[in-house]
N, C-alpha and C positions, 0 to 999 in steps of 0.2 A: 376234585372238580364237583362244584355244586351243582344238585339237579334241580332245575327249572320250576318253578309250582306255578301253573297256570292260572291258581285260584289268589296269588299271590298279591295284596294290594298293589301293590309296589309293581311287580309285574304287569299289573292289567294298565296301572299309570302309564309306566314307561312305553309299553305297546299303542297305548293310544294316544300319545305324544308322539312315536313316530308317524304312525297313518294318519294326525292331523298335519303334522312336517310336510310328510309326502305329499296332503289332496291341499295343502295350500302353495305348494309348488309348484302343482301340477294347473293354476290355476295362473302364473308368469311365466314358464317354462315348457319348453318340449319336452317330451318324454324322453325322446331319443338322448338328447342332451343332458338328461339327468343323471345325477351318481350318487352312489350310495354317499359319497364324503359332501355331498348338497343335504341330503335328507339330515344327515348325523347332526351337520352345521346348525342348518335349520331346527332341528330337534333340543342342541345342544348337550347332544351326548353321544360317546365316543363307537367308534366303527364297532368294536368287540361288543358295544352294546347291541346296535344294530342286530349284529351278525348271533347274537344269542336269541333273534327274536325271528330275523327272516333270513335265507338265502340269498338274496337277491332283490335288486328292485322290481321284477316279475312276479315276486312271491309276496309284496307287499302290497303292488297294484291286487292280484287276485285277493289277499286277504280285505282291502279297500273297495275298490272298484266293483269285481265281481260279486264280491258281496254280497253288494247291493242290489243290483240286480237277483241275485239268489233271494235274494229279502224280500223286493217286489213280487216276484213270481210263485215265491210261497206265501206269498200273500193271499194272491188271488187265485191259487191251484187247492184243491179238495182232495185230503189221504186219498178216497175214492172213484174218482175223476179216470174215466176211462176215453181212448182215444177216441174223440169225437171234433165235429169241427166246432166245440163250443169253447174245447181245452185249447183249440190251434187261435182260436179269438183271446184267450189268456192268456198263451203266451207272446201271439203279437203284439199285445195292448204294453204287456209287461216288458215289451223288446223296446216300443216305442214312449212309451215314459224313462227307462232306462239313458236311451240315448240324446233326448231330448233334456234329461237330465246333464248327464255327462259332458254334452258338448255348448250347454250353460254354465256349468261349476267351472270345466277346463276348458274353457276356449277355445285359447290358444293351442294348447296339448293334445285337441280333440284330435286330428287328424293323424299326426304321429300314433296313438293310441291305437284309431284305427284297428290296424293289422293286429295287434296283441290281443287287445279283446276278443278281434274277431275270433281267436283261435279259442280260448280257453270261452268263450261265452257258445260258441259253436256247438263246443265238443259236452257241455253243458246241459243245451239244447237237446242234441241227439240221442245223450245218456235220460233225459227223460222220456224222449218220445217211445225209443228204443223200450222200455220200461212199456209206459204203456199198451203199447201195441204185443209184450208179451204177453199183458195179461188176457189177452183174448183167444182162446181157445179155437185152434182150427185140424181139421183135422189132413188137411190139404200143405203136406210138404212143402212144396213148391211155395207156397203164400209164405210159413215160416222161415224162407232161407232170404225172402223177400224184403223180410222187416229189417233189417239191416241199413239196406238201402236206402228205403225208406223215409226211415229215421234221420241219414245223411242227407239225403235230398231236400227232407222237408229244411231240417236245420239251416243249413246252408241259403234258401231259399228265403225264410224267414229272416236270418241275420241280415243279410245281403236288401232285402225289400225295405228292411225296418231304416239300416242304416242308411242307404240309399234317400230314404224322406224326409231325412232329416239332415240331412248332406243339401239336400234341394229345398232346406230352407221349412219344410212343414208346412207348405203351400195351402194340402190339402187337409180340413181337419180329422186328427186322428182317429173319430169313430167312421166318420166317410172314409177314407183310405182305408183303414182295415176290409170296410163291407165291399170296397172294391176289392183288395185285395187276395180275399178269403176263396171267392170262385179257382180264378189262376191257382193256387196251392191244392185246392181241391180235385181239381179236373184241368188243372196244365194249360199245354197248348192247344187241347183238342175244342175249346170257347174260338178256336180261329181258322180250325179245318172248315173248311167249305163243304156243306151235305149231297 
């Protein structure tokens, strides 16, 4: 058995070849109907080569599409960021840019990608928000126990709102949409309560 050397230029080229084939197929084919066979045929490699790099089509999705979201987010975030409105703005901006790019690049498969991407990206956002919240020290144990719930609510809300903005055709410019959406994320439905 040979051990795969991730620094070997041949391994890097083959992995990139598979990722490029996958992204190319997503432009014309629905993700649900896409198979490993389709990817290997497009990349002109055998299935064993594919499985040496990825466990399935969800793993290659994670290494390409989801990875591009994380790059966008990492470009915007600073290592010393704390949980605040500006960080939520950065996450929303990365989400909007990500959805706009994926829906343009993979127009035919965007709707079928939505549920798969939602699971992967929401989880990543939830982890980031929870890490930011955990940086805040509090003496109130009740507040500590609510951090995970807050991270879940925010990750679901942010992902869903950005996805909906994109599905509706991005009719409102991104900056304006984020300015309108942030108060809802921060203050929730209390904006609609009567005094």
